[in-house]
C-alpha positions as CSV (number, residue, x, y, z in Angstrom):
1,M,10.1,-40.9,45.4
2,E,10.8,-37.3,45.7
3,T,13.5,-37.3,43.7
4,S,11.8,-39.0,40.8
5,L,8.9,-36.5,41.1
6,A,11.3,-33.4,41.1
7,L,13.4,-35.0,37.9
8,G,9.8,-35.3,36.3
9,I,8.8,-32.1,36.9
10,A,12.2,-30.8,35.6
11,S,11.5,-32.6,32.8
12,V,8.0,-31.3,31.9
13,V,9.3,-27.4,32.5
14,I,12.6,-28.4,30.1
15,A,10.0,-29.5,27.5
16,F,7.7,-26.8,27.8
17,G,10.7,-24.2,27.4
18,A,11.7,-26.0,24.7
19,L,8.4,-26.4,23.1
20,A,8.2,-22.2,23.8
21,V,11.5,-21.8,21.9
22,S,11.0,-23.8,19.2
23,T,7.3,-22.0,18.8
24,F,8.9,-18.6,18.8
25,V,11.9,-19.4,16.1
26,S,9.3,-20.9,13.8
27,I,7.1,-18.0,14.3
28,R,10.1,-15.5,13.1
29,Q,10.7,-17.9,10.5
30,V,7.0,-17.4,9.3
31,Q,7.2,-13.5,9.2
32,Q,11.0,-13.5,7.4
33,M,9.6,-15.7,5.0
34,S,6.2,-13.5,4.4
35,R,8.6,-10.5,4.0
36,Q,10.8,-11.7,2.1
37,N,7.7,-13.2,-0.6
38,V,6.7,-9.4,-0.7
39,L,9.9,-8.0,-1.4
40,P,9.1,-8.5,-5.4
41,V,5.6,-6.9,-4.9
42,V,6.9,-3.5,-3.3
43,L,10.0,-3.5,-6.0
44,D,7.9,-4.1,-8.7
45,A,5.6,-1.1,-7.8
46,F,8.5,1.1,-6.6
47,R,9.8,0.3,-10.4
48,E,6.8,1.0,-12.4
49,A,6.4,4.1,-10.8
50,R,9.8,5.4,-11.7
51,T,8.8,4.6,-15.5
52,K,9.5,7.8,-17.8
53,E,6.0,6.5,-19.2
54,W,4.1,6.3,-15.8
55,F,5.6,9.9,-15.1
56,Q,4.3,11.4,-18.1
57,A,0.6,10.1,-17.1
58,R,0.9,11.4,-14.0
59,D,2.3,14.5,-14.9
60,W,-0.5,15.0,-17.8
61,V,-3.3,14.0,-15.9
62,L,-2.1,16.5,-12.9
63,D,-1.7,19.6,-15.5
64,H,-4.0,18.6,-18.3
65,L,-6.8,16.2,-17.4
66,A,-9.8,19.0,-16.0
67,D,-8.9,21.2,-18.6
68,E,-8.9,19.0,-21.9
69,C,-11.4,16.9,-20.8
70,S,-14.9,17.0,-19.2
71,A,-15.3,14.2,-15.9
72,D,-18.8,14.0,-17.5
73,S,-17.2,10.9,-19.3
74,G,-16.3,8.9,-16.7
75,V,-13.1,7.4,-17.4
76,S,-14.0,4.6,-20.2
77,R,-15.6,7.2,-22.7
78,L,-12.9,9.5,-22.4
79,P,-10.6,9.9,-25.5
80,E,-7.2,8.3,-25.9
81,P,-4.9,9.0,-24.8
82,A,-6.3,10.3,-22.0
83,R,-7.8,6.8,-21.0
84,G,-5.0,5.3,-21.5
85,M,-3.0,7.9,-19.2
86,V,-5.8,7.9,-16.1
87,R,-6.1,4.3,-15.9
88,S,-2.0,3.8,-15.6
89,V,-2.1,6.1,-12.6
90,G,-5.7,5.0,-11.5
91,F,-5.0,1.4,-11.5
92,F,-1.4,1.4,-10.3
93,Y,-3.0,3.6,-7.0
94,D,-5.7,0.9,-7.2
95,N,-3.8,-1.8,-7.0
96,L,-2.0,-0.2,-3.9
97,G,-4.7,-0.2,-2.3
98,V,-5.6,-3.7,-2.9
99,F,-2.2,-4.9,-1.5
100,V,-2.6,-2.6,1.7
101,A,-6.4,-3.7,2.5
102,Y,-5.5,-7.6,1.9
103,K,-2.0,-6.3,4.1
104,V,0.2,-7.7,1.4
105,V,1.9,-4.4,1.9
106,T,1.8,-2.6,5.5
107,E,-0.3,0.9,5.4
108,D,2.8,2.7,6.3
109,L,5.2,1.8,3.6
110,V,2.6,3.3,0.8
111,I,1.7,6.1,2.8
112,G,5.3,7.4,3.7
113,F,6.4,6.9,0.3
114,F,3.3,7.3,-1.9
115,G,1.3,9.3,0.0
116,V,1.2,13.2,-0.5
117,G,1.0,12.1,-4.7
118,L,-2.0,9.2,-4.3
119,N,-3.9,12.4,-2.7
120,Q,-3.2,15.0,-5.5
121,L,-3.9,12.2,-8.2
122,W,-7.3,11.5,-6.1
123,T,-8.4,15.0,-5.9
124,V,-8.1,15.3,-9.7
125,L,-9.3,12.3,-10.6
126,E,-12.5,11.9,-8.2
127,P,-15.1,13.6,-10.1
128,Y,-14.1,11.3,-13.3
129,I,-13.9,7.5,-11.1
130,L,-17.2,8.7,-9.3
131,R,-18.9,9.3,-13.0
132,E,-17.1,6.0,-14.0
133,R,-19.0,4.2,-10.9
134,Q,-22.3,5.6,-12.3
135,I,-22.1,4.5,-16.0
136,R,-20.8,0.7,-14.7
137,R,-23.4,0.8,-11.6
138,M,-20.5,-0.6,-9.3
139,G,-17.6,0.4,-7.5
140,Y,-14.8,1.6,-9.6
141,M,-11.0,1.9,-8.1
142,V,-12.6,1.4,-5.1
143,F,-9.4,0.8,-3.3
144,F,-7.7,3.5,-4.4
145,E,-10.4,5.3,-2.5
146,D,-10.0,3.8,0.5
147,L,-6.1,4.5,-0.1
148,V,-7.0,7.9,0.1
149,S,-9.0,7.8,3.0
150,R,-6.1,6.2,5.1
151,F,-3.9,8.8,4.1
152,R,-5.8,11.8,4.7
153,S,-6.5,9.9,8.4
154,R,-2.9,9.8,9.1
155,E,-0.1,12.6,7.4
156,P,3.0,11.1,6.1
157,A,4.9,12.9,9.2
158,T,3.3,11.0,11.3
159,V,4.7,7.8,9.2
160,Y,8.3,9.2,9.3
161,E,8.2,9.4,12.8
162,A,7.1,6.3,14.0
163,L,9.6,4.7,11.8
164,G,11.9,7.0,13.4
165,L,13.2,8.5,10.3
166,R,15.9,11.6,10.9
167,K,16.3,14.9,9.5
168,L,19.5,16.6,8.7
169,T,20.2,19.9,10.5
170,T,21.0,22.8,8.8
171,S,24.2,24.8,10.1
């Protein structure tokens, strides 16, 4: 009787062990599949932010928007091509903010790679975006703002450190 009880207990322990291992393996597989699904989104964002047109829009917004266009226009009342360039840059960061808010991509990835630039552009675009919100009487580029807020609460240097990024030493 004791031998059969011991075998029964051993069988239950082995079954629970097998269940734990298969659960762990399943969770890991789901995580890997999730990362693979995110990869096209990330690559697409990196590709868009490297096009000649995007850089031209970004540079124009940073260097000319405030001097050439009043923030009283908001975004939708800006003349072309200013409106198109502001939307190109602003919606790019707004879309990244959506991905971060819904945890499609990690905050660390976006802050680490895009952080400084998105903060610079927000500084220029903020009065236009806030005016657009007044004109529309609704949220406008709220995910862009959330992304800037996340950036300002965590400097990229802390992200780099957490990732274990290394620096070259100069001799």
